[in-house]
C-alpha positions, 0 to 999 in steps of 0.5 A: 460467540462462534466456536471452531466446531461450527467453523469446521463443520462446513469444510468436512464432507458429511453424509446423511443416513441415506449416504447423500452429501449434506453439503455439495463438494463445490460449496465445501471448496468455496467454504475452505477458500473463505476459511483460508482468507479469514483464518490464515494463521490457523487456530490456537487450539493444537488439535484444531491446528492438526486437523486444519493442516490435515485437511489443507494437505488433502486438498493440495493433493487433489487433482488441481482441476477438481479439488474436494474436501475429505469425508468425515469417515476418512478423517476419523479412520486416519486419526484412529489408525495412523496418528492415533490422536484422541483429542482430534477424534473427540473434537470430530464428534463435537463437529459432527453435531453442528449446523452446516453453512454455505455461501454468504451464511458461512462467510458471516460465521467466519467474520463473527469468529474472526471478530471474536478472536480479535476481541480476545487478542485485543483485550490481552494486548491492551492489558499488556500495554497497561502493564508496560506503561505503568510498571514494566513487563518482561518479554522473551526475545529468543534467548534474551529477556527484555523489559519493556517499560514506559508509554513509548514502549507501550505504544510501540508494543501496541503497534507491533501486536495489533498489525494483524488484527484488522484482517477481515473479509474484504472481497479481495481474492488472494489465493486460488487454484486458477484452472477453474470455471470460477476463475475463468469467469472472474477474468472475463468479468474483470476484462469487461469491467475495464473495457466498459470503464478504462479509467479503472485500469489507470493509476496515478499520473505524473502529469508529464505526457511522455512518462504517462503515455508509457506508464499509464499511471502508478497502479495499485500494489506498485512501488515507484522510486525516483532516484537522483543525486542530492539536490536534483529535485527528488522530493519536488517530483514527489510533491508534484505527483502527490498534488496531482493525485490529490487534485484527481481525487486519490487519497494520500498519506505523505510521510515526511522525514526530512521537511517539516509538516508546515513546509509540505503543506505550504508546498501543496498550496503553492502548487495548487496556485499554479493550476492554470486550468483550475483558476484561469477561466473562473478568475481571469482578473488574476491570470497574470499571477497564476503560477507566480506565487513562489514558495519563498514569498509565501514562507516570508510573507512577501506576496504583493497585494494582488498575489495575496488576494489570489492566494486567499482564493487558492486556500479557500478552494482547498477548503470548499472542493469535495471532489479533491482527494484526502491528503494527510501529512505525517511528520513522525515525532520519533527520531527512528521511524520503521516500515512498521511505524508507517504501516501503523500510521497508514492503518490509522489513516485508513480507518479515518478515511473509511469512516467517510466511505474512502480508502487510503490509496497512495503513500509517499515517503520522503524518503527511504534512506531516512527510515530505520530497521526494526531491532530484530532485523537490523544489520551492521551493513547499512546497504543490507538495512536499506534492502530490508527496508525496500523489501518491507515497503514492497510487501506493504504495497501488496498486503495493505488494507487486508490484501487490497493493496496501496500505491507507494512513491519514494525518493531514492539516493543514487550512489556517487559513481552512478552520479559521475556516470550520469554527468558524463552521459548527459544526465542518463543514469545506468542501473549501477547507480542503484548498486548500493541497494540491489532491492531498489531495482529488484523490488520496485515496479518502476524506477525513474531518475531525475538529473539537473546540470548547472545549465539545466538549473539556470534554464529551468529544465530537468531530465527524466530517465527510466531504469525499470518498468515492470509492466511495459517498455521503458520510456526514452529519456526526456526533458521537462520544465521546472519552476524552482520558485514554485516547485512546479514541474510541467511538460516541455512543449510551450505555454499551453502545457503548463497545466499538467492536469490538462495533460493528464486529461488528454492522456485519459481521453486518448486511452 
């Protein structure tokens, strides 16, 4: 078991008998940065916490261009003469005799220390879960004492308490003083990597060329909202984007709070049956039924014999295609679902995917308004609760997978006044449609709107507008086609563009 004395030995400036540094300053600085990533909440031992904060403040007071770590003598003098902390002085003597480590060796030591601490924490949590599930257990929540009891309360407690247990060294840099040779080199390497492979900078595409040419896909750590009034195909848009992500190899978790698991699964298979590029050349004998397998006919078992034959091929294609992304549908069993619940489920799915060498890259939540707020953050104001939820989802985008991040998409219900304005302006929404939840505009990276008039619905048209695009200029309002029978959305430019996957490939080739 790695002790904290070993961890701290390699971030303190020691000198040998000849006055030479035992570890170069640049290595001490790298070690300290690694320590901040692995032990962000500092040790539990009070003396080590005091020492950690002293070192942290020392580094922050350094010249930004040349940070350094304090010497053993300086730290010892401080705690002898200024703070008079005997406990810190005693652990300094224990630290002095430890073996120093640098580079990957030090990262390995940190990883082992972190694993040891997680084992201790997990054992404690599991012990408490057992007590909660069997006999109940009292906890203090501020000034209020609460008793948690039963299996459900035990599971909820486990989800909350294990949220930070998965922290590990992932190679993700989330903190640095960037005016440095190290960061200058990394920025240049990042640019050359993207220049060599432009797809690395691209995100998940919608398949609608007018939108994709501006957004260039939903990027990692971004939150995208599709805002619309009731019945204006918010969920349908999310289904289409989720299908295109799946087909393009992205790994997805689709959380459904409105439709059932079988409905979402059925919708994905029906959307796959619309993929002209996938099936037209390989199965020309079924060309007349590609894109004609309707959701209702599958739901009620009313496909023609030829359609049924083709739908069997479609289903088998999902089974036999290794190039597709993974796609997990989750219909939560509980009535109240929070951002914490989604985080817990996402971490479970991430573990499943990592077992096969993949990462969870895309989360769809259908939809935000149906989420609940944790008890300790709950307000009587519904709009304030909605703001808390949106802020929490954006935070999840940034912090998921130990800082690697994740993309997220969700429908969002516009307010009534905003809908009235859009009706009066040919389907063009204004930011006031989000006024009931200001975080929708503030926290989201991309906000698009969808609108269908009665005539649009009859003619199979849907209008999209752009209320926010954090990275670039807004795209102009445009109309796309929608087949309400199959839920398929595609470009408004003739039969050749009915295949959004082809549109996506064209955009990628131009890029």
